[in-house]
C-alpha positions, 0 to 999 in steps of 0.5 A, spaced: 127 186 209 125 182 203 120 188 201 126 193 201 130 189 196 125 188 192 123 196 192 131 197 190 131 193 184 124 196 182 127 203 183 134 201 178 132 205 173 137 209 168 139 216 170 135 218 164 129 214 166 129 217 173 129 224 170 123 223 166 119 220 172 121 226 176 118 230 171 112 227 171 112 227 179 113 235 178 107 235 173 103 232 178 105 236 183 103 243 179 096 240 178 091 244 182 086 239 184 092 234 188 091 233 195 095 234 201 097 227 201 098 225 194 103 231 193 106 229 199 107 222 196 109 224 189 115 229 193 117 223 197 117 219 190 121 224 187 126 225 192 128 218 192 128 218 185 133 224 186 137 220 190 138 215 185 140 219 180 145 222 185 148 216 187 149 213 180 152 220 177 157 219 183 159 212 181 160 214 174 164 220 177 168 216 181 170 211 175 172 217 171 177 220 176 180 213 177 181 212 169 184 219 169 188 218 175 191 212 172 189 211 165 187 204 166 180 201 164 179 197 170 172 198 174 172 202 180 170 197 186 
């Protein structure tokens, strides 16, 4: 279980950093000499990055919606 927490902390990148890493994964997948195992690994890592981006963007959207709704600047929890 501790390994999962370490992994989660390691994957906490900014959205911009994550998109940059996703682009690297796409370039790796486009190579002609990539093995099936490596393509699967790159794909899995890319999907994890996309999931993290989606969650981060949703969190920001919720904060914006809350601010828009009541005009306050308190954090969304």
